[in-house]
PALOKE-899473 format. One line per field, with one value per residue (C-alpha): x, y, z; residue number from 1; residue in one letter. Coordinates in Angstrom, 1 decimal, always signed. Layout:
N
x	X	...
y	Y	...
z	Z	...
resi	NUM	...
resn	A	...
***
This chain:
413
x	+74.0	+76.9	+80.5	+84.0	+85.1	+83.8	+86.1	+84.8	+86.0	+86.4	+89.2	+93.0	+93.3	+90.2	+90.2	+93.6	+92.7	+89.3	+91.1	+93.7	+91.0	+88.8	+91.7	+92.6	+89.1	+87.8	+84.1	+84.3	+81.8	+82.8	+81.0	+81.4	+79.5	+79.6	+77.3	+79.0	+82.1	+79.9	+77.5	+80.4	+82.1	+78.8	+78.3	+81.8	+83.1	+86.7	+87.5	+88.3	+91.9	+92.5	+93.8	+91.7	+91.0	+87.6	+89.0	+90.3	+86.8	+85.2	+87.5	+86.7	+82.9	+83.2	+85.1	+82.2	+83.1	+79.9	+79.9	+77.1	+75.5	+73.5	+75.1	+73.1	+75.6	+78.3	+76.5	+77.0	+80.8	+83.5	+86.1	+85.7	+88.6	+88.2	+90.0	+88.4	+90.6	+92.2	+93.4	+95.3	+93.0	+93.3	+95.5	+97.9	+96.6	+94.7	+90.9	+89.4	+85.8	+85.5	+87.1	+84.8	+81.8	+82.9	+83.4	+80.0	+78.3	+80.1	+79.5	+75.7	+75.8	+78.8	+78.3	+80.2	+83.3	+83.9	+87.5	+87.7	+90.8	+91.8	+94.1	+93.3	+96.2	+95.5	+97.6	+99.0	+96.5	+93.4	+92.5	+92.5	+91.1	+88.4	+87.7	+87.4	+85.1	+82.9	+82.8	+81.9	+79.3	+77.6	+77.5	+77.3	+80.2	+83.6	+86.8	+89.2	+86.4	+83.4	+85.2	+88.8	+90.3	+93.7	+95.5	+97.5	+99.2	+98.2	+101.1	+99.5	+101.8	+99.4	+102.1	+104.4	+103.1	+106.1	+104.9	+101.2	+99.5	+100.9	+104.6	+104.3	+104.6	+101.7	+102.4	+99.7	+99.1	+96.1	+94.4	+95.2	+97.3	+94.2	+93.3	+96.7	+96.4	+92.9	+94.2	+97.3	+95.0	+93.1	+96.1	+97.9	+95.5	+96.6	+100.4	+103.6	+104.6	+102.9	+104.8	+103.4	+103.8	+103.5	+100.2	+98.0	+100.1	+103.2	+101.5	+100.0	+103.4	+104.8	+102.5	+103.7	+107.4	+107.1	+105.2	+107.5	+110.6	+109.5	+108.8	+112.0	+114.2	+112.4	+113.0	+116.7	+117.1	+115.0	+117.4	+120.3	+118.6	+118.7	+122.2	+123.5	+122.0	+123.8	+127.0	+126.7	+126.6	+124.5	+122.5	+121.0	+124.5	+125.3	+122.3	+123.1	+126.6	+125.5	+122.9	+125.6	+126.5	+125.1	+124.5	+123.5	+121.9	+118.5	+118.0	+115.3	+114.8	+113.8	+110.7	+108.4	+106.6	+105.7	+101.9	+100.1	+97.4	+99.6	+100.6	+103.4	+102.4	+104.6	+102.5	+100.6	+97.5	+98.6	+102.1	+105.2	+105.7	+108.3	+110.5	+112.4	+109.1	+107.9	+111.0	+110.8	+107.2	+108.3	+111.0	+108.8	+106.0	+108.5	+109.3	+106.5	+107.7	+111.3	+110.2	+108.4	+111.5	+113.6	+111.1	+111.4	+115.2	+115.3	+113.0	+115.0	+118.3	+116.8	+115.6	+112.0	+109.9	+107.6	+104.8	+103.1	+105.2	+103.4	+104.1	+103.1	+102.9	+103.4	+101.8	+99.6	+98.9	+100.5	+101.8	+103.1	+100.7	+97.7	+94.9	+95.3	+95.9	+95.9	+98.4	+100.0	+102.1	+100.8	+98.0	+100.3	+102.8	+100.1	+98.6	+102.0	+102.8	+99.5	+100.0	+103.3	+101.5	+102.2	+99.7	+99.5	+98.3	+98.8	+99.0	+98.2	+96.9	+95.0	+93.4	+90.9	+89.8	+91.7	+90.7	+92.9	+91.0	+87.8	+89.5	+89.9	+93.4	+93.5	+94.5	+96.9	+95.6	+98.7	+101.6	+104.5	+102.8	+102.1	+105.7	+107.1	+104.8	+105.4	+108.2	+108.8	+107.7	+107.9	+107.9	+106.1	+105.2	+106.9	+104.2	+105.6	+103.7	+106.0	+108.9	+111.3	+114.0	+111.5	+110.0	+113.5	+114.0	+110.6	+110.5	+112.0	+113.0	+112.4	+112.6	+112.7	+111.7	+111.9	+115.4	+113.9	+115.3	+118.6	+121.7	+122.0	+118.6	+116.9	+117.4	+117.0	+115.7
y	+94.8	+93.9	+94.7	+93.9	+97.5	+101.1	+103.9	+107.1	+110.1	+109.9	+112.4	+112.1	+109.7	+107.5	+107.0	+105.3	+103.0	+102.1	+101.5	+99.2	+97.3	+96.8	+95.5	+93.1	+91.6	+93.3	+94.1	+97.9	+100.7	+104.4	+107.0	+110.7	+113.2	+115.4	+113.5	+114.9	+112.6	+109.5	+110.7	+111.5	+108.1	+106.2	+108.0	+107.1	+110.7	+111.2	+113.3	+116.9	+116.4	+113.9	+111.2	+108.5	+108.1	+107.1	+103.7	+103.2	+104.1	+101.6	+98.9	+99.7	+99.7	+96.4	+94.9	+95.7	+99.1	+100.9	+104.7	+105.6	+108.5	+106.3	+106.3	+103.2	+101.2	+102.0	+99.6	+96.6	+96.4	+94.5	+97.2	+101.0	+103.4	+107.1	+109.0	+112.4	+115.5	+117.5	+120.8	+123.4	+125.8	+129.5	+129.1	+126.7	+123.6	+120.9	+121.5	+118.2	+119.1	+116.7	+113.9	+114.3	+114.4	+111.2	+109.5	+110.6	+109.2	+105.9	+105.8	+106.1	+102.8	+101.0	+97.3	+95.1	+93.4	+96.1	+97.2	+101.0	+102.5	+106.1	+107.3	+111.0	+113.2	+114.0	+115.3	+112.5	+111.4	+112.1	+108.5	+107.2	+110.6	+112.6	+110.1	+107.2	+109.2	+110.0	+106.4	+105.1	+107.8	+107.4	+103.6	+102.6	+100.2	+100.2	+100.4	+97.5	+95.3	+95.6	+96.9	+97.3	+100.8	+101.6	+104.4	+104.0	+107.0	+107.4	+107.5	+108.4	+108.8	+109.0	+110.3	+107.4	+104.2	+102.3	+103.1	+102.3	+100.5	+97.2	+98.3	+100.8	+99.4	+100.2	+101.4	+100.4	+101.3	+99.7	+100.7	+97.1	+94.3	+92.7	+95.9	+96.0	+92.4	+93.0	+96.1	+94.1	+91.3	+93.8	+95.8	+92.5	+92.0	+95.2	+95.6	+93.5	+94.7	+95.7	+97.6	+97.5	+100.6	+100.6	+102.3	+104.9	+107.9	+106.5	+105.8	+109.3	+110.8	+108.9	+110.9	+114.1	+113.2	+112.2	+115.3	+117.7	+115.9	+116.7	+120.4	+121.0	+119.4	+121.3	+124.5	+123.7	+123.3	+126.4	+128.4	+126.8	+127.8	+131.5	+131.2	+129.4	+132.0	+134.7	+132.8	+131.9	+128.2	+125.6	+124.0	+121.4	+120.1	+120.2	+118.0	+115.7	+115.1	+115.0	+112.3	+109.9	+109.5	+106.2	+107.1	+110.2	+112.1	+112.2	+114.4	+117.1	+119.7	+123.4	+124.8	+127.8	+126.5	+123.3	+122.7	+119.5	+118.3	+117.5	+120.8	+121.1	+121.0	+123.2	+122.7	+119.8	+120.7	+122.4	+121.1	+123.1	+124.3	+122.7	+125.7	+124.2	+123.3	+126.9	+128.3	+125.9	+127.0	+130.6	+129.9	+127.8	+130.4	+133.1	+131.2	+132.6	+136.1	+135.1	+133.8	+137.0	+139.0	+136.8	+137.5	+141.2	+141.0	+138.9	+141.2	+144.2	+142.6	+142.1	+145.8	+145.2	+146.3	+143.8	+146.4	+145.8	+142.6	+139.5	+136.6	+133.0	+130.5	+126.8	+124.2	+125.5	+122.2	+120.9	+117.7	+116.8	+115.1	+115.6	+118.1	+118.5	+122.1	+121.8	+124.2	+125.0	+128.2	+129.3	+131.5	+133.4	+133.9	+135.0	+137.4	+139.0	+139.4	+141.0	+143.5	+144.4	+145.3	+142.2	+140.7	+137.0	+134.1	+130.3	+127.0	+123.7	+120.6	+119.5	+122.8	+124.1	+127.1	+128.9	+131.8	+133.6	+135.6	+135.1	+136.8	+134.5	+134.0	+133.8	+130.3	+129.9	+127.5	+127.3	+126.7	+127.6	+130.7	+131.8	+131.2	+133.1	+136.0	+136.2	+138.5	+135.8	+132.2	+130.5	+126.8	+126.2	+122.5	+120.0	+118.1	+115.3	+116.8	+119.8	+119.7	+121.8	+121.8	+123.2	+125.6	+126.9	+127.7	+129.4	+131.4	+134.9	+134.4	+131.2	+130.8	+127.1	+126.7	+122.9	+122.3	+120.3	+122.1	+121.1	+122.8	+126.3	+126.2	+128.4	+130.5	+128.1	+128.9
z	+99.5	+101.9	+100.8	+102.2	+102.2	+102.4	+101.4	+103.0	+101.1	+97.3	+96.8	+96.3	+99.3	+98.9	+95.1	+94.8	+97.7	+96.1	+92.8	+94.4	+96.5	+93.4	+91.4	+94.2	+94.1	+97.3	+97.1	+97.6	+98.0	+97.9	+100.0	+100.3	+102.4	+99.3	+96.8	+93.7	+93.6	+93.9	+91.2	+88.8	+89.3	+89.0	+85.6	+84.5	+84.7	+85.9	+88.9	+88.4	+89.5	+86.7	+89.1	+87.3	+83.6	+82.2	+81.3	+84.9	+86.3	+83.9	+85.1	+88.7	+88.0	+86.1	+89.0	+91.3	+92.7	+93.8	+94.5	+96.8	+98.5	+100.9	+104.4	+105.3	+103.1	+105.7	+108.1	+105.8	+105.5	+107.3	+106.9	+106.7	+105.8	+106.5	+103.7	+104.1	+103.4	+106.2	+104.6	+106.5	+108.4	+108.8	+111.9	+110.1	+111.9	+110.1	+109.5	+110.6	+109.7	+106.8	+108.8	+111.8	+109.5	+107.9	+111.3	+112.5	+109.4	+110.0	+113.8	+113.3	+111.3	+112.8	+113.5	+115.9	+114.6	+112.0	+111.4	+111.2	+109.7	+109.4	+106.6	+106.7	+107.9	+111.6	+114.5	+116.8	+119.3	+117.2	+116.3	+119.9	+121.2	+119.4	+116.6	+119.0	+121.1	+118.1	+117.1	+120.5	+121.3	+117.9	+117.9	+121.5	+120.9	+122.5	+120.4	+121.0	+122.3	+120.0	+116.9	+115.7	+115.3	+113.7	+111.9	+108.7	+107.0	+103.4	+101.0	+97.7	+94.7	+91.7	+89.4	+90.2	+88.8	+90.3	+93.8	+93.9	+96.8	+95.9	+96.1	+99.0	+102.5	+104.8	+108.3	+110.8	+114.4	+116.2	+119.4	+120.6	+119.3	+117.9	+116.2	+114.5	+113.3	+111.9	+110.0	+108.8	+107.5	+105.4	+104.1	+103.4	+100.5	+98.9	+99.5	+99.5	+103.0	+106.2	+109.0	+112.5	+114.6	+118.4	+118.3	+116.6	+117.9	+116.4	+113.0	+113.0	+113.7	+110.7	+108.5	+110.2	+109.8	+106.1	+105.2	+107.0	+105.7	+102.2	+102.9	+104.9	+102.2	+99.4	+101.4	+101.6	+97.9	+97.3	+99.5	+97.5	+94.3	+95.3	+96.6	+93.5	+91.2	+93.1	+92.9	+89.3	+90.1	+88.2	+91.1	+88.8	+88.1	+91.8	+92.6	+89.7	+91.2	+94.8	+94.2	+93.1	+96.8	+97.9	+101.5	+103.6	+100.7	+99.0	+96.1	+96.1	+93.5	+93.7	+92.1	+92.0	+95.1	+96.9	+96.5	+97.1	+99.4	+102.3	+103.9	+106.4	+110.0	+112.2	+115.3	+116.7	+118.7	+121.9	+121.7	+120.9	+117.4	+115.1	+114.5	+111.6	+109.8	+110.4	+108.8	+105.9	+105.3	+105.2	+102.7	+100.4	+100.5	+99.3	+96.1	+93.9	+94.9	+94.0	+90.6	+89.8	+90.8	+88.5	+85.7	+86.1	+86.2	+83.0	+81.1	+82.3	+81.2	+77.7	+77.5	+78.4	+81.3	+83.2	+82.8	+79.5	+78.9	+77.5	+79.9	+79.1	+81.9	+80.9	+83.2	+86.0	+87.8	+90.9	+89.4	+85.9	+83.6	+85.9	+86.2	+90.0	+90.9	+94.6	+96.1	+92.8	+92.9	+89.5	+90.8	+93.1	+90.3	+87.9	+90.5	+91.2	+87.5	+86.9	+89.7	+88.1	+84.9	+82.8	+80.4	+81.6	+79.5	+80.1	+78.4	+80.0	+78.2	+81.4	+82.3	+79.7	+81.8	+84.5	+86.7	+89.2	+91.9	+89.8	+86.8	+83.7	+82.4	+78.6	+77.3	+74.5	+71.8	+69.7	+72.1	+69.7	+68.4	+71.9	+73.0	+70.0	+70.7	+74.4	+75.8	+78.5	+78.8	+82.2	+82.6	+85.9	+85.4	+83.1	+81.3	+79.1	+76.1	+76.1	+73.7	+75.7	+73.0	+70.5	+73.0	+73.8	+70.1	+69.6	+72.9	+72.9	+76.5	+78.6	+82.4	+83.5	+87.1	+87.0	+85.6	+82.7	+79.7	+78.1	+79.5	+77.9	+76.3	+78.9	+82.0	+85.0	+88.5
resi	1	2	3	4	5	6	7	8	9	10	11	12	13	14	15	16	17	18	19	20	21	22	23	24	25	26	27	28	29	30	31	32	33	34	35	36	37	38	39	40	41	42	43	44	45	46	47	48	49	50	51	52	53	54	55	56	57	58	59	60	61	62	63	64	65	66	67	68	69	70	71	72	73	74	75	76	77	78	79	80	81	82	83	84	85	86	87	88	89	90	91	92	93	94	95	96	97	98	99	100	101	102	103	104	105	106	107	108	109	110	111	112	113	114	115	116	117	118	119	120	121	122	123	124	125	126	127	128	129	130	131	132	133	134	135	136	137	138	139	140	141	142	143	144	145	146	147	148	149	150	151	152	153	154	155	156	157	158	159	160	161	162	163	164	165	166	167	168	169	170	171	172	173	174	175	176	177	178	179	180	181	182	183	184	185	186	187	188	189	190	191	192	193	194	195	196	197	198	199	200	201	202	203	204	205	206	207	208	209	210	211	212	213	214	215	216	217	218	219	220	221	222	223	224	225	226	227	228	229	230	231	232	233	234	235	236	237	238	239	240	241	242	243	244	245	246	247	248	249	250	251	252	253	254	255	256	257	258	259	260	261	262	263	264	265	266	267	268	269	270	271	272	273	274	275	276	277	278	279	280	281	282	283	284	285	286	287	288	289	290	291	292	293	294	295	296	297	298	299	300	301	302	303	304	305	306	307	308	309	310	311	312	313	314	315	316	317	318	319	320	321	322	323	324	325	326	327	328	329	330	331	332	333	334	335	336	337	338	339	340	341	342	343	344	345	346	347	348	349	350	351	352	353	354	355	356	357	358	359	360	361	362	363	364	365	366	367	368	369	370	371	372	373	374	375	376	377	378	379	380	381	382	383	384	385	386	387	388	389	390	391	392	393	394	395	396	397	398	399	400	401	402	403	404	405	406	407	408	409	410	411	412	413
resn	M	P	A	D	L	A	V	I	G	L	G	H	L	G	L	P	L	A	Q	A	A	S	A	A	G	V	D	T	I	G	Y	D	T	D	P	R	P	A	A	D	L	A	A	G	R	P	P	V	D	G	S	L	T	P	S	E	I	R	R	M	L	S	A	G	F	R	P	T	T	N	P	A	E	L	G	R	V	R	T	A	V	V	C	A	P	A	P	P	G	S	S	G	T	L	D	L	T	A	V	T	D	A	V	R	A	L	A	A	R	L	R	P	H	T	T	V	L	V	E	S	P	V	P	P	G	T	T	E	G	P	L	R	D	L	L	E	E	G	S	G	L	R	A	G	R	D	F	H	L	A	Y	S	P	A	R	P	A	P	E	D	R	D	H	G	H	G	H	T	P	K	V	I	G	G	L	T	P	A	C	T	E	S	A	A	A	F	Y	G	R	L	T	D	K	V	V	R	A	R	G	P	R	E	A	E	T	V	Q	L	L	E	T	N	F	R	H	V	N	I	A	L	V	N	E	M	A	V	L	C	H	E	L	G	V	D	L	W	D	V	I	R	C	A	E	T	K	P	F	G	F	Q	A	F	R	P	G	P	G	V	G	G	H	C	A	P	V	D	T	V	G	T	H	R	P	L	R	L	V	E	L	A	S	Q	I	N	E	R	M	P	Q	Y	V	T	R	R	C	A	T	L	L	N	E	H	G	K	S	V	R	G	A	R	V	L	L	L	G	V	T	H	K	P	D	Q	A	D	R	A	G	S	P	A	P	E	I	A	R	R	L	R	E	M	G	A	A	V	S	Y	H	D	P	Y	V	P	V	W	R	V	H	D	V	P	V	P	R	A	D	S	L	Y	E	A	A	A	G	A	D	L	T	I	L	L	Q	H	H	R	T	Y	D	L	Q	G	L	A	V	K	A	Q	L	L	L	D	T	R	G	A	T	P	V	G	A	A	H	R	L
***
């Protein structure tokens, strides 16, 4: 059955797009080279990262969204958007295996006049280079003549309902002006504003800049957190005051790590490395180690040793109020505390079972009892269900890595 749109990749990039398209009345199919996501969605089961609720999935299905494992469906659409993941590889560069697999599946069924869009994070030059080659070789068609090809950086913000697809401008860079306009016509159905880049390379580099901007600025405030602790300065109050400046400043806040699906990229293919991004990555990767050192110091200041101490971790997900654990610093912190001899347990309303290096971590059923019985409680993620004022009263010792507790109620990062 023909459809207007095929979303290829039903993960953290593809699902928000499929949801927005379905809500806008776009006849949408969802395809993944891994059959499990499509099967789960078709059965009404939410994704493991908790990005969609069962009721949201039901609304998508009732609007006509069709998850599929049949690649033949890709040859019956007007627009195809590649949303496959590109996680960091062992060398620090992006692993494009899933992206190229998705493009090959599409190329084998690509029809003339289809608009092909790429939203997966890729190094600049990838869309008009390797991905274009795969599409043309697999289809026998020519990009820019027989089908449209463009890149648009994904800007998912699932935890921010005010900045969904409809209110987030879409940047588009097409292989030709006609490609850009075809992409703009599609995205114009989903968003209030479309921004045209000069070409695919510029649009791809937007993704690179936005991702690295976040990591570099988080590294700065993480460095400031360490410095301010040594100086006895309340960094959270510093940030509160600084963000009142109406120009030249954007507030970022420290934490136990960065996490997330979009890793910083300090090198682009064979081009020169971005030294500032490389340094930022090193700083951010040290934060779990700094948190565990702070834990040991706090316990020691209260007459306890980390060895044998009962430590409760609150919130082990990457984002608040979601089950997504991608890149969360919690496993690294738990591992380090265990190696120091601590007895680690956790509480998270979105994670019923948690394992670190294949070893199960005990889950606390009664939050307040667990906090009262722990020698140290560490807030790693601020879920809205946590009553931090109450926890501060119950906990023997509370370390807040998110600056979410009332002033004076806990030790802050």
